[in-house]
N, C-alpha and C positions, 0 to 999 in steps of 0.2 A: 468511276468503275476501276480505273488503273490503281488507285489507292487500295481499293478492296483485294485486287489480285495480287498487289505487292505485299499486303498485309497476310494474305493466305500463304504466299511463299514463305514469309519469314516465320509464320506459325509452324508450317511444316519443317523448316530447318531446326526451329526450337524444339519440336516432337523428336527429331532425330538425336538431339543433344540430350534431352531427357531419358531417352531410351538407353543411350549409352551410360547414362548414370544409375540406371536401374529404376527409373521412375515411371513405370509403365501406365499407371493411372493418369498421371499429368500428361504424358505424352498423347494418350487417347483423347484427353480434353482438348488438346491443342490441335490435334487431327480434325476432330469434330468441329471445332470452331473454323477451321481452314475450309471445311466442307460448306459450312453455312455461308461464309464469305464468298465462296465461289459459286454457289448455288442461286445466288441473286435473292435470297430470303432476307438478306440485310440490306438496308438501304444506306447509301453514303449522304449523310445529312451535314457534312463538313461545311460546305458553302453556305447552306441556310442558317446555321448556327454563327458562323463568322459574320454574316450580314446582320443578324439580330444583335450581336454584340457591339458591332460598329454603330449600328442605329441608337442602341441604349447609351452609348458614351458620347454620342453627338448631343443628346438632349440635355 
């Protein structure tokens, strides 16, 4: 969950930069993505994917 919160924070920072460059649509997309990450609607599957990749390479 910490990864998702960190990613949401970075998305919000990126949205500020995009707004300062006049790219409102892209900034809104970044804000929306940050909201999704914080809401819990997105699952962090990093560990599961990493395990599958490790398993595949051991074979």
